[in-house]
C-alpha positions, 0 to 999 in steps of 0.5 A: 071428564071432557076432552077439549078440542081447538076452539071448543069451550065450556063454560066453569060451572058445576052442578049449576053452580059457578067455580070459585077454585080451580087450576090449570095443570100443564104436563109435557114429555122430553125429548126422544133421541137415538131410538129413545136412548137419549132423552133430551129435556125439555124446559117449558114455561107455562104464563098467564096473562090478564086482560082488560076490556079494550086488551091491555095488561091488567098482570103477567104471572110466570115463573119469575112472578108466582103471585098476581097483583090481586092475588087470584093467580098463583103459579107454584114455580119452574119445571126444567126437564118435563117428563121422560114417560107420559103421566097425568103429573102436572109440570106446572100448576097455575091455581086461579081463584076465580072470585078475586080476579080483578073486576077489570079483567075480561080474559085470562091467556094460558100460554106456552114458550119453550125456553131454550128454543126447542121448536114444540113438532119435537116435543111429544106432548103438551096438555093440560086438564082443569081442576076444580078446587084449590091446591090445598084441595083438589078434586078430579080434573073434570076437563082435559086438552091434550096437544099432540105433536104435530108436523104443522108445529115446526118452527114454533117455540110458543103455544098459546093453550087457552084463554078464560072470558069472563061471562056475565057473573061466570067465566067460560074457558075456550081451548086455543092451542095454536103454535107461535113463533114468538120466543119470549114472553113479551113478544108473546102477550102482543101476538095474543093482543092482535090474535086471539082476544 
């Protein structure tokens, strides 16, 4: 399995063949207070936005719109709490059928927004794992991106996690891991258009 770092990228292929289906597992922890005696729920919202070559928005998938217009992306639903203990279970899952993605789409950006405005430096971890296959027949994760809590995340309530970029007939996954101050999906999308495409 590949452990991705900020700015690193991998081609989405396996054994020389392009991946057709995959999913992104998003995982995060609750905030611990009073020396671990109090666990505070963390409601992060995982979303993806699809852009064309001119940075125009094609579609956004999130907890309140769980399937893309081209049926290539599916969101399993909202997690309102996070994990008490660090584990490998996904809090939210975004499934992508790369073969079905509209030919207009050049990039798909994955990001998190903190629904209650909890800052990312207080959230113990936020991870993303890439798994080959569909939800029904998933296989082991082939890549992993772990964003540990950092002092630089103070005041930041959103996280631009990664983007999937069309690369000829294939796709490339690029780990970003940059925090942001945007409080809504709409403002996060504006930021992505200006800084991450």
